[in-house]
C-alpha positions as CSV (number, residue, x, y, z in Angstrom):
1,M,171.6,75.8,37.9
2,P,168.5,77.6,36.8
3,V,167.1,76.5,33.6
4,I,165.8,79.5,31.9
5,G,162.1,79.6,30.1
6,A,160.7,83.1,30.0
7,I,162.3,86.0,28.1
8,G,164.3,88.1,30.6
9,E,164.4,85.5,33.2
10,A,168.2,85.2,33.0
11,E,168.6,89.2,33.5
12,S,166.7,88.9,36.4
13,L,168.5,85.4,37.9
14,A,172.2,87.0,37.3
15,R,170.9,90.9,38.8
16,K,169.6,88.7,41.8
17,A,173.0,86.5,42.0
18,A,175.2,89.8,42.0
19,R,173.2,91.5,44.4
20,E,173.7,88.4,46.7
21,G,177.1,88.6,46.4
22,Y,178.3,85.8,43.8
23,Q,181.4,87.1,41.8
24,R,181.4,84.5,38.9
25,I,177.8,84.4,36.9
26,V,177.8,81.8,34.1
27,A,175.5,81.9,31.0
28,A,174.9,78.6,29.2
29,G,173.7,79.6,25.6
30,G,173.9,81.8,22.8
31,D,174.5,84.9,21.9
32,G,170.9,86.1,23.4
33,T,171.2,84.2,26.5
34,I,174.6,85.9,27.1
35,N,173.1,89.4,26.4
36,E,170.4,88.7,29.1
37,V,172.8,87.7,31.7
38,V,175.1,91.1,30.7
39,N,172.0,93.5,31.2
40,G,171.5,91.6,34.4
41,L,175.5,91.9,35.5
42,A,175.6,95.7,34.6
43,G,177.0,97.9,37.1
44,T,178.1,95.0,39.2
45,S,181.5,93.5,40.3
46,A,180.6,90.2,39.2
47,S,182.4,88.8,36.5
48,L,180.7,87.0,33.2
49,G,181.7,83.4,32.4
50,L,180.5,81.7,29.2
51,L,179.2,78.1,28.1
52,P,178.7,78.9,24.5
53,I,176.2,76.5,23.1
54,G,174.2,78.8,20.9
55,T,173.6,79.0,17.3
56,V,176.6,81.2,16.1
57,N,178.5,82.2,19.3
58,V,180.2,85.5,18.3
59,F,181.2,86.8,21.4
60,A,182.6,83.8,22.7
61,T,184.7,83.9,19.9
62,E,185.5,87.3,19.8
63,L,187.0,86.4,23.8
64,G,189.0,83.4,22.6
65,L,186.8,80.7,24.0
66,P,187.0,77.2,22.0
67,S,183.4,77.3,21.4
68,G,183.6,73.6,20.2
69,D,185.0,72.3,23.8
70,L,182.8,73.0,26.9
71,N,185.3,71.1,29.3
72,Q,188.3,73.6,28.1
73,C,185.5,76.4,28.2
74,W,184.6,75.4,32.0
75,Q,188.2,75.0,32.7
76,I,188.5,78.9,31.8
77,I,185.8,79.7,34.6
78,C,187.8,78.0,36.7
79,D,191.2,79.3,36.3
80,G,189.7,82.5,37.3
81,H,191.1,85.3,34.6
82,T,189.4,88.3,34.4
83,R,189.4,90.7,31.5
84,T,187.8,93.9,31.6
85,I,185.4,94.9,28.3
86,D,183.6,97.6,27.1
87,L,180.1,97.6,27.7
88,P,178.0,99.6,24.8
89,S,174.3,100.2,25.1
90,A,171.3,100.7,22.7
91,N,167.9,103.0,24.3
92,G,169.6,101.5,27.4
93,K,169.8,97.9,26.4
94,H,173.4,96.7,27.2
95,F,175.1,94.6,24.2
96,V,178.8,92.8,24.0
97,Q,179.1,92.5,20.5
98,L,176.9,93.9,17.6
99,A,173.8,96.0,16.8
100,G,172.1,96.4,13.7
101,I,169.8,98.7,12.1
102,G,167.7,97.6,8.8
103,L,168.6,94.4,7.2
104,D,169.6,92.0,10.0
105,A,167.5,93.2,12.3
106,Q,164.5,92.9,10.2
107,A,166.1,89.1,9.0
108,V,166.4,88.4,13.3
109,K,162.6,89.6,13.4
110,E,161.6,87.2,10.8
111,T,163.9,84.1,11.8
112,S,161.7,82.0,13.9
113,V,163.0,79.7,17.0
114,A,162.0,76.7,14.6
115,F,163.6,78.0,11.8
116,K,167.1,78.8,13.8
117,R,166.8,74.9,14.8
118,S,166.4,73.8,11.5
119,F,168.9,75.4,9.8
120,G,171.2,76.8,12.1
121,P,173.4,80.1,11.5
122,L,172.1,79.6,7.5
123,S,168.8,80.3,9.0
124,Y,169.4,84.4,9.0
125,L,170.9,84.1,5.6
126,I,167.9,82.7,4.2
127,S,165.7,85.4,6.0
128,A,168.3,88.3,4.6
129,A,167.7,86.7,1.5
130,Q,163.7,86.8,1.3
131,I,164.0,90.4,2.4
132,A,166.2,91.4,-0.3
133,S,163.6,92.0,-2.8
134,Q,162.1,94.6,-0.7
135,P,163.2,98.9,-0.8
136,P,165.4,99.4,2.2
137,P,164.3,102.1,4.8
138,H,165.7,105.8,4.8
139,L,167.7,106.2,8.0
140,V,169.4,109.1,9.4
141,I,172.7,109.0,11.3
142,E,174.2,111.1,13.7
143,S,177.0,111.2,15.5
144,K,179.6,112.6,18.1
145,G,182.7,114.2,16.2
146,A,181.2,113.3,12.3
147,K,178.7,114.9,10.1
148,T,175.1,113.7,10.0
149,M,174.6,111.1,7.1
150,E,172.1,109.1,5.4
151,G,172.2,105.1,4.6
152,S,170.0,102.4,4.4
153,F,171.5,99.9,6.6
154,V,173.9,100.8,9.7
155,L,175.9,98.1,12.0
156,I,177.4,98.8,15.5
157,G,180.3,96.5,16.6
158,N,182.0,96.9,19.8
159,G,184.4,93.8,18.7
160,R,185.8,92.8,15.2
161,L,183.5,90.0,14.5
162,Y,180.4,89.9,12.4
163,G,177.8,86.7,11.7
164,G,180.5,84.1,12.9
165,P,184.3,84.3,12.8
166,F,184.5,87.1,10.3
167,P,186.7,90.1,11.2
168,F,184.1,92.7,10.0
169,F,185.2,96.0,11.8
170,K,188.5,96.3,10.9
171,R,189.7,98.4,13.6
172,A,187.5,97.3,16.6
173,L,189.1,96.9,20.2
174,I,186.9,95.5,22.6
175,D,188.1,97.6,25.4
176,D,189.1,101.1,23.6
177,G,186.0,103.2,24.6
178,L,184.8,103.5,21.3
179,L,181.8,101.8,19.0
180,D,182.9,101.0,15.6
181,V,180.2,102.1,13.0
182,V,179.8,101.1,9.4
183,V,176.6,102.7,7.3
184,F,175.7,101.6,3.9
185,K,174.8,104.5,1.9
186,R,171.3,104.7,0.0
187,I,171.9,101.4,-2.1
188,G,169.7,98.8,-2.4
189,Y,169.3,95.3,-0.2
190,L,171.2,93.3,-2.7
191,D,174.5,95.7,-3.2
192,I,173.9,95.6,0.4
193,I,174.4,92.0,1.1
194,R,177.3,91.8,-1.8
195,Y,179.1,94.4,-0.3
196,L,178.9,92.3,3.4
197,Q,180.5,89.8,1.4
198,E,183.3,91.9,0.3
199,V,184.4,93.5,3.9
200,I,184.4,90.3,5.2
201,F,186.8,88.9,2.9
202,S,189.0,92.1,2.6
203,S,191.5,93.5,5.2
204,S,190.3,97.3,4.8
205,I,186.8,99.0,4.8
206,S,187.2,101.2,1.3
207,M,184.5,101.0,-0.8
208,P,182.8,104.3,-1.6
209,E,179.5,103.3,-1.0
210,L,180.3,102.4,2.9
211,E,181.4,104.7,5.7
212,Y,183.5,103.5,8.7
213,F,184.2,105.3,11.8
214,Q,184.5,105.2,15.6
215,T,182.7,107.2,18.0
216,K,181.2,107.6,21.6
217,Y,177.8,108.3,20.0
218,L,175.6,107.5,17.7
219,R,171.7,108.3,16.9
220,V,170.0,106.8,13.9
221,S,166.7,107.7,12.9
222,S,163.8,107.2,10.4
223,E,160.7,108.4,9.4
224,E,159.8,104.2,9.0
225,D,159.4,101.6,11.5
226,V,163.1,100.3,11.3
227,P,163.8,97.3,13.4
228,V,166.7,97.5,15.7
229,E,168.3,94.5,17.1
230,V,171.6,93.8,19.5
231,D,173.5,90.6,19.8
232,G,170.6,89.2,17.3
233,E,167.6,90.0,19.6
234,V,165.2,92.6,18.1
235,I,164.7,95.2,20.9
236,G,162.3,97.9,19.1
237,A,162.8,100.3,16.2
238,C,164.2,103.5,15.6
239,P,165.0,106.2,16.9
240,V,167.9,104.5,18.9
241,E,170.9,106.2,20.7
242,F,173.9,104.6,21.4
243,R,176.3,104.9,24.0
244,V,179.6,103.0,25.4
245,R,180.5,102.7,29.3
246,E,184.5,102.3,28.8
247,R,185.7,98.6,30.4
248,G,182.1,98.3,32.0
249,L,182.2,94.7,32.2
250,R,184.6,92.0,33.7
251,V,184.5,88.8,31.8
252,L,186.2,85.4,32.4
253,A,188.7,84.9,29.5
254,P,191.8,82.7,28.5
255,G,194.8,84.2,30.1
């Protein structure tokens, strides 16, 4: 089992293993490590297995894996039950759970590795609170089958969960061929944080300041330097185009 050091190494190793014919590739780490391995497996027939040992492990929770029991996770890998799920991408970079433009991407960008080790999942909330006093960016959102709109913050989900075991994207299915999009309209960061909490603990998204829709294509642009994150890793800045490959990834999951 290789131990990963440099950024991008897990992706290269996963791609090499898939080309050599390995059919089960296991990622032991958090959502960032899993994202690298997924990008190495994209377009291959290999199946992804998970040993969730990261800070949050949202994707593992989405799949129903017992994140606190690595022995059981390993048994699931050995059982070999495969599920096929959608594989979204942002400017060609694949992700499995979530993407964000604005507040959460800025929080990820400003959260150091040492900070994450010290505070765990709370590190992102602390960074977000520090950013809240800043003015939000101006985003332009375009999608297939929906009108162009403006916003301050955008979240894109493949599954239902956001930030942990919290069902944020209420209509999301991880294998429906659609991106779930929540646009926070032209409101400040303090209001955005308040609405994030409200959505997490609500059964639906009905606030007038939020727009929730599903699409196969999305483009977000800005005249400002606005960061973009996927699966908890910053990949660049706007403009960004999102697409989804329906049932494009095989994962080893509970039967």
